N, C-alpha and C positions, 0 to 999 in steps of 0.2 A: 557548475551546475545547481540549481536552486529545489528548495522542496517542491514547488511548483513542478518543476521538470519531474522529479521523480514520481510525483502522484499521476501525472499526467501518463507516463511511461506504462505505470503499473495499470491504470485505467485500460489503456490500448490492448495492453498483453492478457488483463482479464476479460474484456468485452470480446477477444477473439475467441474465448473458449465456448466451444459448440453447446454445452448443457446451459450455457447462459444466454444462449441465441435469444433476443427480444425482451431481455430483463434491463432493467436500469443499472447501471454502474455509474455510481456519484463519488465526486469528490468535494472535500471542504472548498467552499467557494465561497461567493457572495450570497449565493442563494439562500432560501430558509431550509437547511437541511432535513430539519425534523420534519416538517411539511412534505418537502418530498418523499421521504421514508415511509410516511403513512399513505401518501398516495399511492406510491409503488405496491405497497404491501396490499392495499386494497384491489389493485388492479391485476396483479401477477403473482403474489403470495411470496414473493422472494426477490430481494434485491441486495447489491453489493455497495459498500461505502468504504472509500481509501482513503486514509488521513494519516500524516505523521504523527508519532506519539512521543518521541524523543530523540537526541542527538547528545554524541558526547565526543569532543575531540581525543582523538590518539595522539598521545605524548611522544614525540620524537626522542630516541636514545642518544641522538648526536648533540654534542655541546653546540650551543649558539652563544654570540655575543649578547648580553643582556640588553642592549641598546638596539639590537636590530631585529624587527619582526623576521619571521620566515616566510620567504615568496610564497611557497605551497605548505598548507596544512591539510591534515586528513580528519575527517569527522565520520564516525559512525552512526549513521542516521537509522532508527528504528521505524516501521510503517506497518500500520495493521490493517488488513482487508478484512473486513466484518460482512458476514452472509447472514442478512437478516431474514428470518422465516415467519410468516403470517400465519392465519388461522386457517384461510383457505387450503384445502388439500385437493387440488385437481391432479388429474393422472399425468398432466404434463409439466407439472411443476417437480423438478428433479430434487432429490433428497440432498440435505446439505452436506452429509458425509460424502456423497458421490462428487458434489462440486467442489468438497476441501480436497480430495484425493487428486483431482483434476488440476485444480490451481497449483498444489503442491507441487506437482511433476512438471506443469507447466512454467512455473515462475522461478522455482530453484536453480540458480545457474545461468538465468536469463540476462542477458548484457543489459547494462544501465540505460544505454541508448540503441535505437533500433539499427542505425548504422555502424554501430561499434565504435565510434569517433571518440568515446569517452570510455576509457579503462575502467573495468569493474563489473561485478553482477550482484544480482539478487542472492541472498541466502535464506533458506528457511530457517527459522528459528524455533518456534512453537505453535500450539494451536489450543485452544479452549473454548469450554462452552459457557455463555452466560444467559442465565434467564430473564427474562423482562417481566415487569411488574404485571402487564397486561395480557400474559398467559402466552405471548410469543418467544421466541429465542434467539440468540445470535451465537453464530461461530465464529471465532476470531481467528485469524492466521496472523502471524508476526513475521515479518520480514526484514532484514537486515542490509544495508547499503553501506559501502565505503565510498565517501565522496572526497575529492580535493577540494580545497577553497584558495583563493589567492586574495591577499587585500587588494584593496582598490588601488587604481593606477595613481601613482605620485606618492604612495605611502614607502 
């Protein structure tokens, strides 16, 4: 399972939240992300960005021969879901706190794959508020996922 797979799965789960109907859910990709956020905030005053922020190998406690790579290794991945709030305050724009609560409940314990073909779940870690220089702010939810990785074939 790749980081892109995790991003796409979170995007699908977040986009299914009724409070975000009609709102952009963006992922880090080849597009100009800053421009997409600015456009979304100007049009809808709320958008979501999903991006991986860190990962760390989960060390096995079982001894292994030093010359042999483990066939499967576990990595703890951390992903952020950023709720950008613009300056437009229309009646149809939900509060970021309401969206935060809804996403926390929707995502915590959600399987890493829709068909549950891959074992693992997303786990809520934390949330915080970050002020932007332009008067907007961002609420950031942090989720963790443990994924297994295998060395390339032939290694």
